[in-house]
C-alpha positions in Angstrom: -8.7 14.5 3.0 -9.2 12.1 5.9 -8.5 8.7 4.1 -5.6 7.9 1.7 -5.2 4.5 0.0 -1.8 4.2 -1.6 -1.7 0.5 -1.6 -0.1 -1.4 -4.5 1.7 1.7 -5.8 5.4 0.7 -5.9 6.2 3.7 -3.6 9.7 2.4 -3.1 10.3 1.3 -6.6 9.8 -2.3 -6.2 6.8 -4.5 -7.5 5.3 -7.2 -5.4 8.0 -9.6 -6.7 10.8 -7.5 -5.6 11.6 -6.3 -9.1 12.9 -2.8 -9.7 15.3 -0.4 -7.9 14.7 0.3 -4.2 14.4 4.0 -3.4 13.2 5.7 -0.3 12.5 9.2 -1.5 8.8 8.6 -2.2 8.1 7.0 1.2 10.3 9.5 2.9 8.1 12.3 1.3 5.0 10.6 2.7 6.5 10.3 6.2 7.6 14.0 6.2 4.0 14.9 5.2 2.7 12.8 8.1 4.5 14.8 10.6 2.5 17.9 9.8 -0.8 16.7 8.5 -3.6 17.3 10.9 -6.6 15.7 9.0 -5.6 12.3 7.8 -7.2 9.5 10.0 -6.7 6.4 7.7 -3.6 5.5 5.6 -3.2 2.3 3.6 0.4 1.7 2.3 -0.1 -2.2 1.9 1.8 -4.1 -0.8 4.4 -1.5 -1.4 7.6 -3.4 -0.6 8.6 -0.6 1.8 11.6 -2.4 3.3 13.1 -1.8 6.7 14.3 1.8 5.9 10.8 2.8 4.5 9.1 1.3 7.5 11.4 3.2 9.9 10.7 6.5 8.1 6.9 5.7 8.1 7.1 4.8 11.9 8.7 8.2 12.6 6.0 10.1 10.7 3.2 8.1 12.2 4.6 8.7 15.8 4.6 12.5 15.2 1.1 12.6 13.7 -1.8 13.3 16.0 -4.7 12.6 13.8 -3.9 9.2 12.3 -6.2 6.6 13.7 -5.1 3.5 11.6 -2.4 2.6 9.1 -2.2 -0.5 7.0 1.1 -1.9 5.9 0.3 -5.6 5.5 -3.5 -5.4 4.5 -4.8 -5.1 8.0 -5.1 -1.8 9.9 -3.0 -1.1 13.0 -4.9 0.8 15.6 -2.4 3.8 15.9 -3.9 5.8 18.7 -4.2 2.7 21.0 -0.6 1.6 20.1 0.6 5.1 21.0 -1.7 5.4 24.0 -3.3 8.6 23.0 -6.6 6.4 23.1 -5.9 4.4 26.3 -6.2 0.7 25.8 -5.0 -1.9 28.4 -5.3 -4.8 26.1 -4.6 -5.2 22.4 -4.8 -8.5 20.4 -3.5 -8.3 16.9 -3.0 -12.1 16.5 -3.2 -13.8 13.1 -3.4 -10.6 11.1 -0.7 -11.4 8.7 1.5 -8.6 10.1 5.1 -8.6 8.9 8.3 -6.9 9.9 6.9 -3.7 8.4 4.1 -3.6 10.9 6.5 -4.8 13.7 8.8 -1.8 13.1 5.8 0.6 13.3 4.4 -1.2 16.3 7.7 -1.0 18.1 8.0 2.8 17.4 4.5 3.5 18.6 4.5 1.5 22.1 7.7 3.1 23.2 5.9 5.8 25.2 2.5 4.0 25.7 1.8 4.3 29.5 -1.6 2.5 29.4 -1.1 -0.7 27.4 -0.6 -3.7 29.7 -1.1 -6.7 27.4 -0.1 -6.9 23.8 -0.7 -10.1 21.8 1.0 -10.4 18.4 0.8 -14.2 18.2 0.8 -16.0 14.8 1.9 -13.2 12.5 5.2 -12.9 10.4 7.0 -10.2 12.3 10.4 -11.9 11.7 13.7 -10.6 13.2 13.4 -7.0 12.1 9.9 -6.7 13.6 11.0 -8.6 16.8 14.1 -6.4 17.2 12.0 -3.2 16.9 9.7 -4.4 19.6 12.7 -5.4 21.7 14.1 -1.8 21.4 10.6 -0.5 22.6 10.7 -2.8 25.6 13.7 -0.8 26.9 11.6 2.2 27.6 8.1 0.9 27.9 7.6 0.0 31.6 3.7 -0.2 31.4 3.5 -3.6 29.5 3.2 -6.6 31.8 2.5 -9.2 29.0 3.6 -9.6 25.4 2.9 -12.5 23.3 5.2 -12.9 20.2 4.7 -16.7 19.7 4.5 -18.0 16.2 6.4 -15.0 14.5 9.5 -16.7 12.9 12.0 -15.1 15.4 15.5 -16.6 15.3 17.3 -17.2 18.6 19.2 -13.9 18.3 15.9 -11.9 18.1 14.6 -13.9 21.1 17.6 -13.2 23.1 17.3 -9.4 22.3 13.7 -9.5 23.5 14.7 -11.3 26.7 17.6 -8.9 27.4 15.3 -5.8 27.0 12.4 -6.7 29.2 11.8 -5.3 32.6 10.3 -7.1 35.5 7.5 -8.2 35.8 6.9 -8.5 32.1 5.6 -11.8 31.0 7.3 -12.5 27.5 5.7 -15.3 25.6 7.8 -16.5 22.6 
């Protein structure tokens, strides 16, 4: 099994309208499986209302997985290996992909140890405060990035301040 499409499956108990009871057991089981899986290259979890906790669990699983090349949380695939740096890329442009906080949380977890990525553009998505804060935490340890563009992502002033506080020179932060 190299590809798995679990989109639109109510993995956390909520439908697309937020109806139901939020539970993380199913998504945590998937995250645990990702840690040991050596064959899966593509995973689609789009439209599952994973929530912040579910996204954090998935981010941990994806970070520990060595075979996964792409994961979709919002309908568009994230290039996992390039975000992690296991396939070096100096520039990544994920602008206007409809990425939400779910993707932002995973992106933040993956770029933490990336030593090759210099320029990351996430302009005109919907990362919101949770996604912005996850990326801000990553900026504390990622010293390779020299430019990150988060403009047009519905970040409030608190999230923007967190990003500004966590940057290291000479990072060019565009909000």
